[in-house]
C-alpha positions as CSV (number, residue, x, y, z in Angstrom):
1,X,-58.3,-21.8,8.0
2,X,-61.8,-22.8,9.1
3,X,-60.7,-26.3,10.1
4,X,-57.0,-25.5,10.6
5,X,-57.2,-23.1,13.5
6,X,-59.6,-25.2,15.7
7,X,-57.4,-28.3,15.0
8,X,-54.2,-26.4,16.0
9,X,-55.9,-25.0,19.1
10,X,-57.2,-28.4,20.2
11,X,-53.9,-30.1,19.6
12,X,-52.2,-28.4,22.5
13,X,-54.5,-29.8,25.3
14,X,-55.1,-33.0,23.2
15,X,-51.4,-33.8,23.2
16,X,-51.1,-32.9,26.9
17,X,-53.9,-35.3,27.7
18,X,-52.5,-38.1,25.5
19,X,-49.1,-37.7,27.2
20,X,-50.6,-37.6,30.7
21,X,-52.6,-40.7,30.0
22,X,-49.6,-42.5,28.6
23,X,-47.5,-41.5,31.6
24,X,-50.2,-42.6,34.1
25,X,-50.4,-45.9,32.2
26,X,-46.7,-46.5,32.6
27,X,-47.0,-45.8,36.3
28,X,-49.5,-48.7,36.7
29,X,-52.1,-46.6,38.6
30,X,-55.8,-47.6,38.8
31,X,-58.0,-47.4,35.7
32,X,-60.1,-44.6,37.2
33,X,-57.0,-42.4,37.6
34,X,-56.0,-43.2,34.0
35,X,-59.4,-42.2,32.8
36,X,-59.6,-38.8,34.6
37,X,-57.8,-36.8,31.9
38,X,-59.9,-38.5,29.2
39,X,-63.1,-37.7,31.1
40,X,-62.1,-34.1,31.7
41,X,-61.4,-33.4,28.0
42,X,-64.7,-35.1,26.9
43,X,-66.7,-33.1,29.4
44,X,-65.0,-29.9,28.3
45,X,-65.7,-30.8,24.7
46,X,-69.4,-31.2,25.4
47,X,-69.5,-27.9,27.3
48,X,-67.8,-26.1,24.4
49,X,-70.2,-27.7,22.0
50,X,-73.2,-26.6,24.1
51,X,-71.9,-23.1,24.4
52,X,-71.3,-22.9,20.6
53,X,-74.8,-24.0,19.8
54,X,-76.7,-22.1,22.5
55,X,-74.9,-18.8,23.0
56,X,-72.4,-18.0,20.2
57,X,-74.1,-19.3,17.1
58,X,-73.2,-18.4,13.5
59,X,-69.8,-19.0,11.9
60,X,-67.9,-18.4,15.1
61,X,-70.1,-20.9,16.8
62,X,-69.3,-23.4,14.1
63,X,-65.6,-22.9,14.7
64,X,-66.1,-23.7,18.3
65,X,-68.1,-26.7,17.3
66,X,-65.3,-28.0,15.2
67,X,-62.9,-27.3,18.1
68,X,-65.2,-29.4,20.3
69,X,-65.2,-32.2,17.7
70,X,-61.4,-32.3,17.6
71,X,-61.2,-32.3,21.4
72,X,-63.6,-35.2,21.5
73,X,-61.4,-37.1,19.1
74,X,-58.4,-36.6,21.4
75,X,-60.6,-37.8,24.3
76,X,-61.5,-41.0,22.5
77,X,-57.9,-41.6,21.6
78,X,-56.9,-41.1,25.3
79,X,-59.7,-43.5,26.4
80,X,-58.3,-46.2,24.1
81,X,-54.8,-45.5,25.3
82,X,-55.9,-45.8,28.9
83,X,-57.9,-49.0,28.6
84,X,-55.5,-50.9,26.3
85,X,-54.5,-54.1,27.9
86,X,-50.9,-55.3,27.6
87,X,-50.2,-59.0,27.5
88,X,-46.7,-60.0,28.4
89,X,-45.6,-63.5,27.4
90,X,-42.7,-64.5,29.6
91,X,-39.7,-66.1,28.0
92,X,-39.4,-69.5,29.5
93,X,-36.8,-72.0,28.6
94,X,-38.4,-75.3,27.7
95,X,-36.5,-78.4,28.0
């Protein structure tokens, strides 16, 4: 339960950010717009980590720290999803 609940709580915004990044990637918007959800979740992860270390402390603070770690993992996954380059090889008829 100590790792399960922070993972389940972080999976809701994590999946939303991954889906939003994938959707923006399909829309062919600029790289900055694709990175906005990733940057927001990484910034929120650092804020949660800071609050857990500075103000909450103890076992509850450790749970918030684990939550921040899982959010950071989703942010890194969204970053790689946003910056992945797609190479399309056209099918040409040689002859």
